[in-house]
N, C-alpha and C positions, 0 to 999 in steps of 0.2 A: 590516470585515468577515472573520474568518477562517473556512478550510475545514471547522473544526466548524460554523461558523453556515449555511453555504450546508450543509453534512450537513444539519442538524437543518431547513431549509426544505423542503429537498428530500424528507426522509420525513414532513414532516408532509401538503406532496402528493399523494404519494402513499397515506398511508390517507387523504386528500380524497378519491381517488377518480380520480387524473389517470393518463390514458393512457400521456401520452408529455413528456417535461419536456426542455429546456434551459436551458443557461446559456453569456449569451456567444454561441448558437450550437452548443455543445457537447451532443449529447444525451448526456443521463441514463441509462445503465443496469446492471440489476443487479450487473453489475461494472466499474463507471466508479469509479476511483480518484477524489477529492476532497483536495489535499492544500495542504499552506502552503509555498514555497519563497521564501523571506524575507519580503518583502513584497506578493508575488505567488502567486496560487494558481493554480494546476498543477490543469487537467483533462482526462485523456483525454490527461497527456502534455504540454501546450498550456498554455503559462502566460496567464492571463485576468488584465486588472487591471481594475478598477473603473470608473465605476458596473458593477455588474452586470445584467443583466435575465433575469430568471427567465423562462420561456415553458411553462407548461401545457394541454398539450387534456385537456379533461374536463366533464361538467356544472359551468356557470358558479354553480350555488347552492352546492355541494355543495365549491365550489374556493375560495368566496368564505367560509367556517369557517375559512381560514388566519388572517384578520383578527381573532379571536373574543380575547376578551377572556381576559389566560392563557394565550395560547398564545406560543411563542417568536415569534414577530414581534413579538407587543406587548411582550415583555420585550426585543428589540432596537432596537422605538421607545423604548420608557424611558432606554435609553444613548443616543437621539441618532440613530439611524440613522434614515435618512427613506425609505418606499416611498410605491409609487405604483400605482393597480392598473386598468388596461383590462380589457374583455371585447369579444374581436370573435369574431363567425360567421365569421373569414378567417382561420388561425393555422395555422402551418406548425410543424413539427421536425421536422429535418433527420435523415435517416438518418444512423448514427455512422460515422464512414469509417475503412475497413482497416488 
């Protein structure tokens, strides 16, 4: 998984109506940079290792659209990347640290 993969997934979640998103505890904002630094992804200038846990707050039915055939996640799964999904009524996304 590379920075572009994570950016694409974040964009699909936003387009599905996500109100808040985080990756491995790092809040994603409109100004958040997601970059590769060798084999490690950097988010908010913090090095993040896989596995990646992406949390999103929003309507579960709308967000479930990220699993649609032909979507970016589907393309990633075709390349052997495994994703699991859980839904909960108790998800938190921490505020971005200043």
